C-alpha positions, 0 to 999 in steps of 0.5 A: 970480574975475578979469574977462575982458578983451576979447581975441581968442578963444584957440586953447587952453585951459589949465586947471590945478585947484589947492589950497594951492599958494602954494609953487609956483604963482608960478614954475610959472605964469611959466615956462609963460607964457613957454613958451607965448608961444613956440609963438605960439598964442593961449591963456589959463590958467584957474586953478581954486582950489579950497578953499585955506587958504595964499596960493594965491588971493592969488597967482592973484589977483596972476598974473591982474593980472600976465597978461591971458591968465592968469584964475582962479576960486575955488571955495571948497571943496576939490574937484578934480573940480568945479573942473577941471569948472568950468574947462574949462566956462568955456574958450574955446579951440579945444583944452583941456588939463588940466594939473597945477601941479607938471607944466606939461608942455610936451612934452606941449602939443606932442605932444598938439596935433600929433596933435589938429591933424592929426586923429589923436583929439580927447582924448589922455591922457598916460598914467603907466602906458603902456609908454615912460613914466616914473613917478618919483613916490614908489612908494606913489604910483606903486601907486596909480595902477595899483590905481586902473586895475584898480578901474576896468577890473574895475568898468567896463570900462575899457581903457586906462592912465590917467585921471588927469592929463594930457589934451588935447582938441577943447573942442567933441567933449567938452562933451556928455560933460562935462555928462553927468558925475556924480562929483566930486572924484577921480573926475571925471577918471576919469568924463570919459575913461571917458564919452568912450570909451563915447561913441566920442569918437577917444582915444589915449594917449601915455607921459609923464614924472612927477617931483613937484616937491613933496609932494602937497597931500592925503595918498594915504590920506586920499583913499580914502574920497572915492575908493571912495564915488565909485567906487561912484557912478561904478559906478551912474551908468555901469552902472546909468543908463547 
């Protein structure tokens, strides 16, 4: 992990879990830095690497050396949820945006920050399934999101349309929720949103446009056992333990 340099506390922290992303990591971060610089908002980008077997760590280190506002950590195991959680806990900004390296959606940044700054909500979800959204991913990926959402509705009483992917929030408003979460891997993001809902956190969903820039780093069907295991754990944690 690179050490933080003495710098003003950022107003915005962008947390991005990455796994085997050497093909797009450099170009995505360079573009993201350029777009965030245009906003004039003090920011930091936290690259949360987890278990990559390619050149991702070396590229993250190079980017951190090149840009003082870019920080990275390396988890050492493939665990999206754990990396995302640790990234959030390391964040210093008043606002936190949880991003995906193949999206880096500056339009979501703008819209969500407007909502957070005006007090319209404490948590903003970028939904792939809300009316007005455009999901340009392959059909099976889109169907997978629908199935997971329905499972969360039936098993946990979730009333929204999406939990995984882009989200923005006031950091202090959600810190207790982050600490309470028990799931990791694919369902940490879902637990975070569901617990925030149940805690009375003011939430709003906004539609987003999703276009994949590369083939997913983890095969959809290989994720199913972990998702089912974590869903059972999540049901116990929320429905039984509360």
